[in-house]
SELONU-660153 format. One record per residue (C-alpha): residue number from 1; residue in three letters; y, z, x. Coordinates in pm, 1 decimal. Example, Ala and Ser with C-alpha at 12.3 -4.5 7.8 and 13.67 -1.06 7.14 Angstrom:
2
<node><k>1</k><r>Ala</r><c2>-450.0</c2><c3>780.0</c3><c1>1230.0</c1></node>
<node><k>2</k><r>Ser</r><c2>-106.0</c2><c3>714.0</c3><c1>1367.0</c1></node>
REM end
This chain:
227
<node><k>1</k><r>Met</r><c2>-1442.1</c2><c3>2715.1</c3><c1>2467.2</c1></node>
<node><k>2</k><r>Lys</r><c2>-1535.4</c2><c3>2307.7</c3><c1>2460.6</c1></node>
<node><k>3</k><r>Arg</r><c2>-1400.6</c2><c3>2117.7</c3><c1>2182.0</c1></node>
<node><k>4</k><r>Arg</r><c2>-1604.4</c2><c3>1927.2</c3><c1>1951.6</c1></node>
<node><k>5</k><r>Val</r><c2>-1585.3</c2><c3>1510.0</c3><c1>1992.4</c1></node>
<node><k>6</k><r>Phe</r><c2>-1364.7</c2><c3>1322.2</c3><c1>1723.9</c1></node>
<node><k>7</k><r>Tyr</r><c2>-1453.9</c2><c3>952.2</c3><c1>1737.4</c1></node>
<node><k>8</k><r>Thr</r><c2>-1159.4</c2><c3>759.4</c3><c1>1742.6</c1></node>
<node><k>9</k><r>Glu</r><c2>-1271.6</c2><c3>494.2</c3><c1>1514.1</c1></node>
<node><k>10</k><r>Ile</r><c2>-1342.9</c2><c3>757.1</c3><c1>1254.9</c1></node>
<node><k>11</k><r>Ala</r><c2>-994.9</c2><c3>892.5</c3><c1>1317.6</c1></node>
<node><k>12</k><r>Tyr</r><c2>-863.6</c2><c3>539.2</c3><c1>1193.3</c1></node>
<node><k>13</k><r>Ile</r><c2>-1058.4</c2><c3>507.0</c3><c1>892.5</c1></node>
<node><k>14</k><r>Leu</r><c2>-992.4</c2><c3>884.4</c3><c1>776.9</c1></node>
<node><k>15</k><r>Gly</r><c2>-651.7</c2><c3>823.2</c3><c1>878.9</c1></node>
<node><k>16</k><r>Leu</r><c2>-579.5</c2><c3>545.1</c3><c1>643.0</c1></node>
<node><k>17</k><r>Ala</r><c2>-793.4</c2><c3>711.7</c3><c1>373.7</c1></node>
<node><k>18</k><r>Val</r><c2>-562.0</c2><c3>1029.5</c3><c1>396.2</c1></node>
<node><k>19</k><r>Leu</r><c2>-243.7</c2><c3>839.3</c3><c1>427.5</c1></node>
<node><k>20</k><r>Ala</r><c2>-293.0</c2><c3>646.6</c3><c1>106.1</c1></node>
<node><k>21</k><r>Leu</r><c2>-355.4</c2><c3>943.3</c3><c1>-71.8</c1></node>
<node><k>22</k><r>Gly</r><c2>-75.0</c2><c3>1102.3</c3><c1>26.4</c1></node>
<node><k>23</k><r>Thr</r><c2>156.8</c2><c3>804.3</c3><c1>-27.1</c1></node>
<node><k>24</k><r>Ala</r><c2>4.8</c2><c3>787.4</c3><c1>-381.5</c1></node>
<node><k>25</k><r>Met</r><c2>80.5</c2><c3>1153.4</c3><c1>-443.1</c1></node>
<node><k>26</k><r>Met</r><c2>432.8</c2><c3>1107.6</c3><c1>-317.2</c1></node>
<node><k>27</k><r>Glu</r><c2>470.8</c2><c3>803.4</c3><c1>-555.6</c1></node>
<node><k>28</k><r>Arg</r><c2>343.0</c2><c3>1051.5</c3><c1>-868.4</c1></node>
<node><k>29</k><r>Ala</r><c2>587.5</c2><c3>1305.6</c3><c1>-766.3</c1></node>
<node><k>30</k><r>Gly</r><c2>878.1</c2><c3>1053.1</c3><c1>-858.6</c1></node>
<node><k>31</k><r>Phe</r><c2>1119.1</c2><c3>1214.5</c3><c1>-554.4</c1></node>
<node><k>32</k><r>Gly</r><c2>1109.9</c2><c3>928.3</c3><c1>-340.9</c1></node>
<node><k>33</k><r>Val</r><c2>871.8</c2><c3>732.8</c3><c1>-131.8</c1></node>
<node><k>34</k><r>Ser</r><c2>896.6</c2><c3>734.6</c3><c1>243.5</c1></node>
<node><k>35</k><r>Met</r><c2>1154.9</c2><c3>523.2</c3><c1>376.9</c1></node>
<node><k>36</k><r>Val</r><c2>897.0</c2><c3>318.5</c3><c1>598.7</c1></node>
<node><k>37</k><r>Val</r><c2>724.2</c2><c3>222.9</c3><c1>261.9</c1></node>
<node><k>38</k><r>Ala</r><c2>1033.9</c2><c3>188.9</c3><c1>59.5</c1></node>
<node><k>39</k><r>Pro</r><c2>1068.7</c2><c3>-208.7</c3><c1>92.2</c1></node>
<node><k>40</k><r>Ala</r><c2>741.6</c2><c3>-256.5</c3><c1>-20.6</c1></node>
<node><k>41</k><r>Tyr</r><c2>757.7</c2><c3>-16.0</c3><c1>-284.3</c1></node>
<node><k>42</k><r>Leu</r><c2>1056.1</c2><c3>-175.1</c3><c1>-443.4</c1></node>
<node><k>43</k><r>Leu</r><c2>860.0</c2><c3>-518.4</c3><c1>-415.0</c1></node>
<node><k>44</k><r>Tyr</r><c2>588.8</c2><c3>-361.2</c3><c1>-601.1</c1></node>
<node><k>45</k><r>Leu</r><c2>832.1</c2><c3>-228.8</c3><c1>-881.7</c1></node>
<node><k>46</k><r>Lys</r><c2>980.0</c2><c3>-575.3</c3><c1>-919.0</c1></node>
<node><k>47</k><r>Leu</r><c2>705.1</c2><c3>-833.1</c3><c1>-911.1</c1></node>
<node><k>48</k><r>Ser</r><c2>479.7</c2><c3>-584.0</c3><c1>-1147.4</c1></node>
<node><k>49</k><r>Gln</r><c2>707.6</c2><c3>-618.0</c3><c1>-1442.2</c1></node>
<node><k>50</k><r>Ser</r><c2>650.4</c2><c3>-1009.5</c3><c1>-1456.6</c1></node>
<node><k>51</k><r>Leu</r><c2>305.3</c2><c3>-996.1</c3><c1>-1272.6</c1></node>
<node><k>52</k><r>Pro</r><c2>101.1</c2><c3>-697.0</c3><c1>-1394.9</c1></node>
<node><k>53</k><r>Phe</r><c2>-165.5</c2><c3>-738.3</c3><c1>-1157.9</c1></node>
<node><k>54</k><r>Phe</r><c2>56.9</c2><c3>-705.0</c3><c1>-860.3</c1></node>
<node><k>55</k><r>Ser</r><c2>1.2</c2><c3>-350.5</c3><c1>-699.4</c1></node>
<node><k>56</k><r>Phe</r><c2>131.6</c2><c3>-137.4</c3><c1>-451.6</c1></node>
<node><k>57</k><r>Gly</r><c2>-117.4</c2><c3>-197.6</c3><c1>-214.5</c1></node>
<node><k>58</k><r>Met</r><c2>-70.3</c2><c3>-564.5</c3><c1>-221.6</c1></node>
<node><k>59</k><r>Ala</r><c2>303.3</c2><c3>-522.8</c3><c1>-186.1</c1></node>
<node><k>60</k><r>Glu</r><c2>211.1</c2><c3>-316.7</c3><c1>156.0</c1></node>
<node><k>61</k><r>Tyr</r><c2>2.4</c2><c3>-626.8</c3><c1>303.4</c1></node>
<node><k>62</k><r>Leu</r><c2>254.3</c2><c3>-872.2</c3><c1>168.3</c1></node>
<node><k>63</k><r>Phe</r><c2>517.9</c2><c3>-713.0</c3><c1>311.1</c1></node>
<node><k>64</k><r>Gln</r><c2>356.7</c2><c3>-630.7</c3><c1>649.8</c1></node>
<node><k>65</k><r>Gly</r><c2>246.6</c2><c3>-990.5</c3><c1>649.9</c1></node>
<node><k>66</k><r>Leu</r><c2>577.7</c2><c3>-1101.5</c3><c1>650.3</c1></node>
<node><k>67</k><r>Leu</r><c2>688.6</c2><c3>-860.2</c3><c1>911.8</c1></node>
<node><k>68</k><r>Leu</r><c2>409.9</c2><c3>-944.3</c3><c1>1119.0</c1></node>
<node><k>69</k><r>Val</r><c2>494.5</c2><c3>-1326.1</c3><c1>1096.1</c1></node>
<node><k>70</k><r>Ala</r><c2>893.5</c2><c3>-1250.4</c3><c1>1168.2</c1></node>
<node><k>71</k><r>Met</r><c2>795.2</c2><c3>-1042.8</c3><c1>1476.2</c1></node>
<node><k>72</k><r>Ala</r><c2>575.5</c2><c3>-1347.0</c3><c1>1635.4</c1></node>
<node><k>73</k><r>Ala</r><c2>847.8</c2><c3>-1597.3</c3><c1>1540.6</c1></node>
<node><k>74</k><r>Ile</r><c2>1107.1</c2><c3>-1350.0</c3><c1>1747.2</c1></node>
<node><k>75</k><r>Leu</r><c2>915.3</c2><c3>-1287.5</c3><c1>2028.3</c1></node>
<node><k>76</k><r>Arg</r><c2>740.6</c2><c3>-1638.5</c3><c1>2036.4</c1></node>
<node><k>77</k><r>Arg</r><c2>379.7</c2><c3>-1499.6</c3><c1>2088.2</c1></node>
<node><k>78</k><r>Phe</r><c2>86.6</c2><c3>-1449.7</c3><c1>1897.8</c1></node>
<node><k>79</k><r>Arg</r><c2>-153.9</c2><c3>-1153.8</c3><c1>1991.3</c1></node>
<node><k>80</k><r>Ile</r><c2>-482.4</c2><c3>-1092.5</c3><c1>1825.6</c1></node>
<node><k>81</k><r>Ala</r><c2>-379.4</c2><c3>-745.0</c3><c1>1811.0</c1></node>
<node><k>82</k><r>Tyr</r><c2>-116.0</c2><c3>-887.0</c3><c1>1524.8</c1></node>
<node><k>83</k><r>Leu</r><c2>-434.3</c2><c3>-983.0</c3><c1>1348.8</c1></node>
<node><k>84</k><r>Phe</r><c2>-586.0</c2><c3>-689.1</c3><c1>1310.8</c1></node>
<node><k>85</k><r>Ser</r><c2>-241.3</c2><c3>-538.0</c3><c1>1223.4</c1></node>
<node><k>86</k><r>Phe</r><c2>-271.6</c2><c3>-738.3</c3><c1>909.8</c1></node>
<node><k>87</k><r>Val</r><c2>-632.3</c2><c3>-630.4</c3><c1>859.6</c1></node>
<node><k>88</k><r>Thr</r><c2>-533.1</c2><c3>-245.5</c3><c1>875.5</c1></node>
<node><k>89</k><r>Ala</r><c2>-265.3</c2><c3>-334.5</c3><c1>621.5</c1></node>
<node><k>90</k><r>Val</r><c2>-490.8</c2><c3>-502.7</c3><c1>409.8</c1></node>
<node><k>91</k><r>Val</r><c2>-774.8</c2><c3>-205.5</c3><c1>427.6</c1></node>
<node><k>92</k><r>Tyr</r><c2>-483.2</c2><c3>34.7</c3><c1>359.4</c1></node>
<node><k>93</k><r>Gly</r><c2>-348.9</c2><c3>-175.3</c3><c1>50.8</c1></node>
<node><k>94</k><r>Phe</r><c2>-688.3</c2><c3>-146.0</c3><c1>-113.5</c1></node>
<node><k>95</k><r>Met</r><c2>-744.0</c2><c3>245.3</c3><c1>-43.9</c1></node>
<node><k>96</k><r>Leu</r><c2>-369.7</c2><c3>298.4</c3><c1>-166.0</c1></node>
<node><k>97</k><r>Asp</r><c2>-477.2</c2><c3>110.7</c3><c1>-513.5</c1></node>
<node><k>98</k><r>Gly</r><c2>-759.9</c2><c3>363.8</c3><c1>-512.5</c1></node>
<node><k>99</k><r>Ala</r><c2>-567.0</c2><c3>634.2</c3><c1>-442.2</c1></node>
<node><k>100</k><r>Met</r><c2>-318.1</c2><c3>524.0</c3><c1>-693.4</c1></node>
<node><k>101</k><r>Ala</r><c2>-577.7</c2><c3>515.8</c3><c1>-977.4</c1></node>
<node><k>102</k><r>Leu</r><c2>-731.3</c2><c3>839.3</c3><c1>-861.5</c1></node>
<node><k>103</k><r>Val</r><c2>-413.7</c2><c3>1013.9</c3><c1>-866.0</c1></node>
<node><k>104</k><r>Ala</r><c2>-323.0</c2><c3>868.9</c3><c1>-1205.6</c1></node>
<node><k>105</k><r>Leu</r><c2>-597.9</c2><c3>1082.0</c3><c1>-1358.5</c1></node>
<node><k>106</k><r>Leu</r><c2>-470.0</c2><c3>1423.8</c3><c1>-1215.3</c1></node>
<node><k>107</k><r>Pro</r><c2>-301.4</c2><c3>1644.0</c3><c1>-1477.1</c1></node>
<node><k>108</k><r>Gly</r><c2>65.1</c2><c3>1765.6</c3><c1>-1435.0</c1></node>
<node><k>109</k><r>Ala</r><c2>379.1</c2><c3>1649.4</c3><c1>-1540.8</c1></node>
<node><k>110</k><r>Gly</r><c2>608.0</c2><c3>1884.8</c3><c1>-1540.7</c1></node>
<node><k>111</k><r>Ile</r><c2>866.6</c2><c3>1979.4</c3><c1>-1228.2</c1></node>
<node><k>112</k><r>Ala</r><c2>618.1</c2><c3>2215.7</c3><c1>-1075.3</c1></node>
<node><k>113</k><r>Ala</r><c2>360.9</c2><c3>1984.5</c3><c1>-1064.8</c1></node>
<node><k>114</k><r>Arg</r><c2>574.5</c2><c3>1710.4</c3><c1>-933.7</c1></node>
<node><k>115</k><r>Val</r><c2>649.3</c2><c3>1947.4</c3><c1>-640.1</c1></node>
<node><k>116</k><r>Ala</r><c2>306.6</c2><c3>2023.2</c3><c1>-558.9</c1></node>
<node><k>117</k><r>Phe</r><c2>237.9</c2><c3>1652.1</c3><c1>-563.2</c1></node>
<node><k>118</k><r>Tyr</r><c2>530.7</c2><c3>1583.1</c3><c1>-323.4</c1></node>
<node><k>119</k><r>Ala</r><c2>457.7</c2><c3>1843.3</c3><c1>-98.0</c1></node>
<node><k>120</k><r>Leu</r><c2>97.2</c2><c3>1778.2</c3><c1>-44.5</c1></node>
<node><k>121</k><r>Gly</r><c2>171.5</c2><c3>1416.6</c3><c1>-40.7</c1></node>
<node><k>122</k><r>Met</r><c2>413.7</c2><c3>1465.0</c3><c1>271.6</c1></node>
<node><k>123</k><r>Leu</r><c2>143.0</c2><c3>1682.7</c3><c1>419.6</c1></node>
<node><k>124</k><r>Leu</r><c2>-108.2</c2><c3>1394.2</c3><c1>369.2</c1></node>
<node><k>125</k><r>Cys</r><c2>98.0</c2><c3>1123.1</c3><c1>499.0</c1></node>
<node><k>126</k><r>Ser</r><c2>192.0</c2><c3>1317.4</c3><c1>847.5</c1></node>
<node><k>127</k><r>Leu</r><c2>-153.5</c2><c3>1426.7</c3><c1>891.7</c1></node>
<node><k>128</k><r>Gly</r><c2>-265.8</c2><c3>1064.2</c3><c1>823.2</c1></node>
<node><k>129</k><r>Val</r><c2>-47.6</c2><c3>917.3</c3><c1>1082.5</c1></node>
<node><k>130</k><r>Ser</r><c2>-148.5</c2><c3>1178.6</c3><c1>1329.5</c1></node>
<node><k>131</k><r>Met</r><c2>-499.3</c2><c3>1084.4</c3><c1>1311.4</c1></node>
<node><k>132</k><r>Leu</r><c2>-406.4</c2><c3>730.3</c3><c1>1346.7</c1></node>
<node><k>133</k><r>Phe</r><c2>-223.6</c2><c3>819.4</c3><c1>1635.3</c1></node>
<node><k>134</k><r>His</r><c2>-560.4</c2><c3>901.2</c3><c1>1801.2</c1></node>
<node><k>135</k><r>Ser</r><c2>-737.1</c2><c3>597.8</c3><c1>1746.0</c1></node>
<node><k>136</k><r>Tyr</r><c2>-692.3</c2><c3>265.2</c3><c1>1949.5</c1></node>
<node><k>137</k><r>Val</r><c2>-735.1</c2><c3>48.5</c3><c1>1658.6</c1></node>
<node><k>138</k><r>Ser</r><c2>-436.4</c2><c3>-171.0</c3><c1>1583.5</c1></node>
<node><k>139</k><r>Pro</r><c2>-159.1</c2><c3>23.0</c3><c1>1365.9</c1></node>
<node><k>140</k><r>Glu</r><c2>8.9</c2><c3>-91.1</c3><c1>1068.8</c1></node>
<node><k>141</k><r>Ala</r><c2>284.2</c2><c3>-375.3</c3><c1>1096.2</c1></node>
<node><k>142</k><r>Tyr</r><c2>532.8</c2><c3>-86.3</c3><c1>1107.8</c1></node>
<node><k>143</k><r>Glu</r><c2>405.9</c2><c3>77.5</c3><c1>1369.4</c1></node>
<node><k>144</k><r>Leu</r><c2>315.6</c2><c3>-273.2</c3><c1>1574.2</c1></node>
<node><k>145</k><r>Trp</r><c2>667.4</c2><c3>-351.3</c3><c1>1532.8</c1></node>
<node><k>146</k><r>Val</r><c2>815.2</c2><c3>-71.4</c3><c1>1656.9</c1></node>
<node><k>147</k><r>Lys</r><c2>595.8</c2><c3>-84.8</c3><c1>1954.3</c1></node>
<node><k>148</k><r>Glu</r><c2>672.1</c2><c3>-480.2</c3><c1>2028.8</c1></node>
<node><k>149</k><r>Met</r><c2>1034.6</c2><c3>-478.2</c3><c1>1978.8</c1></node>
<node><k>150</k><r>Ser</r><c2>1151.6</c2><c3>-180.1</c3><c1>2131.9</c1></node>
<node><k>151</k><r>Ala</r><c2>952.0</c2><c3>-315.8</c3><c1>2447.3</c1></node>
<node><k>152</k><r>Trp</r><c2>1109.8</c2><c3>-671.6</c3><c1>2431.0</c1></node>
<node><k>153</k><r>His</r><c2>1456.7</c2><c3>-517.5</c3><c1>2348.1</c1></node>
<node><k>154</k><r>Gly</r><c2>1400.2</c2><c3>-302.3</c3><c1>2674.0</c1></node>
<node><k>155</k><r>Ile</r><c2>1486.3</c2><c3>56.2</c3><c1>2434.8</c1></node>
<node><k>156</k><r>Glu</r><c2>1320.6</c2><c3>360.6</c3><c1>2440.9</c1></node>
<node><k>157</k><r>Ile</r><c2>1048.8</c2><c3>352.4</c3><c1>2151.4</c1></node>
<node><k>158</k><r>Ser</r><c2>1190.6</c2><c3>698.2</c3><c1>1971.8</c1></node>
<node><k>159</k><r>Lys</r><c2>1521.2</c2><c3>549.1</c3><c1>1952.2</c1></node>
<node><k>160</k><r>Tyr</r><c2>1428.1</c2><c3>221.7</c3><c1>1852.2</c1></node>
<node><k>161</k><r>Lys</r><c2>1181.0</c2><c3>398.3</c3><c1>1576.8</c1></node>
<node><k>162</k><r>Thr</r><c2>1504.2</c2><c3>616.2</c3><c1>1451.0</c1></node>
<node><k>163</k><r>Gly</r><c2>1706.5</c2><c3>294.1</c3><c1>1415.3</c1></node>
<node><k>164</k><r>Tyr</r><c2>1380.9</c2><c3>109.4</c3><c1>1215.9</c1></node>
<node><k>165</k><r>Asp</r><c2>1345.2</c2><c3>419.9</c3><c1>989.7</c1></node>
<node><k>166</k><r>Cys</r><c2>1721.1</c2><c3>371.3</c3><c1>941.3</c1></node>
<node><k>167</k><r>Ala</r><c2>1727.2</c2><c3>-11.7</c3><c1>865.5</c1></node>
<node><k>168</k><r>Ser</r><c2>1429.7</c2><c3>51.9</c3><c1>641.1</c1></node>
<node><k>169</k><r>Cys</r><c2>1602.9</c2><c3>343.7</c3><c1>440.2</c1></node>
<node><k>170</k><r>Leu</r><c2>1919.5</c2><c3>91.5</c3><c1>398.5</c1></node>
<node><k>171</k><r>Leu</r><c2>1652.5</c2><c3>-215.8</c3><c1>313.5</c1></node>
<node><k>172</k><r>Gly</r><c2>1529.9</c2><c3>-18.1</c3><c1>18.1</c1></node>
<node><k>173</k><r>Val</r><c2>1853.1</c2><c3>78.6</c3><c1>-94.4</c1></node>
<node><k>174</k><r>Val</r><c2>1966.2</c2><c3>-307.2</c3><c1>-88.2</c1></node>
<node><k>175</k><r>Leu</r><c2>1640.5</c2><c3>-380.8</c3><c1>-259.3</c1></node>
<node><k>176</k><r>Ser</r><c2>1672.0</c2><c3>-127.8</c3><c1>-527.6</c1></node>
<node><k>177</k><r>Phe</r><c2>2051.9</c2><c3>-227.9</c3><c1>-616.7</c1></node>
<node><k>178</k><r>Ile</r><c2>1948.8</c2><c3>-614.2</c3><c1>-628.3</c1></node>
<node><k>179</k><r>Phe</r><c2>1633.3</c2><c3>-551.1</c3><c1>-853.7</c1></node>
<node><k>180</k><r>Phe</r><c2>1763.7</c2><c3>-274.4</c3><c1>-1097.5</c1></node>
<node><k>181</k><r>Gly</r><c2>2125.1</c2><c3>-267.0</c3><c1>-1047.5</c1></node>
<node><k>182</k><r>Phe</r><c2>2389.4</c2><c3>9.5</c3><c1>-928.5</c1></node>
<node><k>183</k><r>Gly</r><c2>2335.2</c2><c3>235.1</c3><c1>-1213.7</c1></node>
<node><k>184</k><r>His</r><c2>2015.4</c2><c3>409.6</c3><c1>-1044.7</c1></node>
<node><k>185</k><r>Phe</r><c2>1817.9</c2><c3>422.6</c3><c1>-721.6</c1></node>
<node><k>186</k><r>Glu</r><c2>1454.8</c2><c3>325.0</c3><c1>-744.4</c1></node>
<node><k>187</k><r>Gly</r><c2>1193.0</c2><c3>440.1</c3><c1>-451.7</c1></node>
<node><k>188</k><r>Val</r><c2>1501.0</c2><c3>581.3</c3><c1>-217.1</c1></node>
<node><k>189</k><r>Lys</r><c2>1547.8</c2><c3>933.3</c3><c1>-321.7</c1></node>
<node><k>190</k><r>Leu</r><c2>1620.0</c2><c3>1295.7</c3><c1>-230.0</c1></node>
<node><k>191</k><r>Gly</r><c2>1261.0</c2><c3>1296.0</c3><c1>-126.2</c1></node>
<node><k>192</k><r>Thr</r><c2>1270.7</c2><c3>1026.8</c3><c1>88.3</c1></node>
<node><k>193</k><r>Ile</r><c2>1576.7</c2><c3>1163.6</c3><c1>288.4</c1></node>
<node><k>194</k><r>Leu</r><c2>1354.1</c2><c3>1504.7</c3><c1>302.5</c1></node>
<node><k>195</k><r>Cys</r><c2>1081.3</c2><c3>1329.4</c3><c1>437.1</c1></node>
<node><k>196</k><r>Ala</r><c2>1298.3</c2><c3>1166.5</c3><c1>710.0</c1></node>
<node><k>197</k><r>Leu</r><c2>1398.4</c2><c3>1530.1</c3><c1>852.5</c1></node>
<node><k>198</k><r>Leu</r><c2>1056.2</c2><c3>1667.5</c3><c1>842.2</c1></node>
<node><k>199</k><r>Asn</r><c2>806.6</c2><c3>1399.8</c3><c1>914.8</c1></node>
<node><k>200</k><r>Gly</r><c2>817.7</c2><c3>1406.5</c3><c1>1275.2</c1></node>
<node><k>201</k><r>Ser</r><c2>795.0</c2><c3>1761.4</c3><c1>1328.1</c1></node>
<node><k>202</k><r>Ile</r><c2>504.5</c2><c3>1804.0</c3><c1>1070.5</c1></node>
<node><k>203</k><r>Ile</r><c2>313.1</c2><c3>1481.2</c3><c1>1228.8</c1></node>
<node><k>204</k><r>Gly</r><c2>392.1</c2><c3>1689.5</c3><c1>1577.6</c1></node>
<node><k>205</k><r>Phe</r><c2>217.2</c2><c3>2001.9</c3><c1>1430.2</c1></node>
<node><k>206</k><r>Phe</r><c2>-102.3</c2><c3>1802.6</c3><c1>1283.9</c1></node>
<node><k>207</k><r>Ser</r><c2>-140.0</c2><c3>1634.7</c3><c1>1651.7</c1></node>
<node><k>208</k><r>Arg</r><c2>-130.6</c2><c3>1971.0</c3><c1>1803.3</c1></node>
<node><k>209</k><r>Leu</r><c2>-385.3</c2><c3>2127.3</c3><c1>1584.1</c1></node>
<node><k>210</k><r>Leu</r><c2>-608.4</c2><c3>1851.5</c3><c1>1571.0</c1></node>
<node><k>211</k><r>Glu</r><c2>-597.4</c2><c3>1815.6</c3><c1>1977.5</c1></node>
<node><k>212</k><r>Gly</r><c2>-640.5</c2><c3>2191.3</c3><c1>1998.3</c1></node>
<node><k>213</k><r>Gly</r><c2>-984.9</c2><c3>2167.7</c3><c1>1810.6</c1></node>
<node><k>214</k><r>Trp</r><c2>-1118.8</c2><c3>1835.0</c3><c1>1919.4</c1></node>
<node><k>215</k><r>Gln</r><c2>-1183.8</c2><c3>1610.5</c3><c1>2175.0</c1></node>
<node><k>216</k><r>Phe</r><c2>-1125.7</c2><c3>1238.2</c3><c1>2051.1</c1></node>
<node><k>217</k><r>Glu</r><c2>-1345.3</c2><c3>972.7</c3><c1>2264.1</c1></node>
<node><k>218</k><r>Asp</r><c2>-1437.7</c2><c3>623.7</c3><c1>2150.7</c1></node>
<node><k>219</k><r>Gly</r><c2>-1782.8</c2><c3>577.7</c3><c1>1978.6</c1></node>
<node><k>220</k><r>Leu</r><c2>-1765.3</c2><c3>214.6</c3><c1>2033.2</c1></node>
<node><k>221</k><r>Pro</r><c2>-1691.7</c2><c3>-13.1</c3><c1>2318.8</c1></node>
<node><k>222</k><r>Leu</r><c2>-1414.2</c2><c3>-231.4</c3><c1>2123.6</c1></node>
<node><k>223</k><r>Arg</r><c2>-1099.4</c2><c3>-73.5</c3><c1>2289.1</c1></node>
<node><k>224</k><r>Arg</r><c2>-1040.9</c2><c3>-352.0</c3><c1>2515.4</c1></node>
<node><k>225</k><r>Phe</r><c2>-994.9</c2><c3>-618.5</c3><c1>2195.8</c1></node>
<node><k>226</k><r>Phe</r><c2>-694.0</c2><c3>-406.2</c3><c1>2064.4</c1></node>
<node><k>227</k><r>Glu</r><c2>-498.1</c2><c3>-375.3</c3><c1>2393.7</c1></node>
REM end
């Protein structure tokens, strides 16, 4: 049976939107965000105390912008893909703030509702990442850092990704201690660890599901600008 066409540009937009909604649901659950976004989330929690206008989305593209600058400095080069990656971070940041406002309107504060928010949020995050993997548009700085730095160090990308995730989680723990003291964790919790264990497998499941029913093709002749 011939598979239906799924345009990669649409996969990019939908992937960001679904990822933003999933992140907002995991944040609402309160069991811990994913380790990748933990540093930005801690930055948001701290700065929003004195700057009420400072949002989670703003923290995301601020942190990702710093990450891109650091990467360009280490590699001593700048590519147009880095700029597009920051644009992706900004678009995602606005989507995340919108998703946070939307999820805040949903009813439910008990443990059952929180578990449901967490489970659905993790599934949506994995689906969003899977869709982004099927687009040529520059990804967020997190994925671009892993791609560029693993090549620079000559390390297999899967191994470098594991190291990056561990470093991101550790940074989240350190920031939690610095910002809020040693009495409790913020951002990095049991849900963060569970997400780290299951995320890869769920992303793989959704990728197989998407590829089984859809043929991903470019709708616009723009791929060369992102390579």
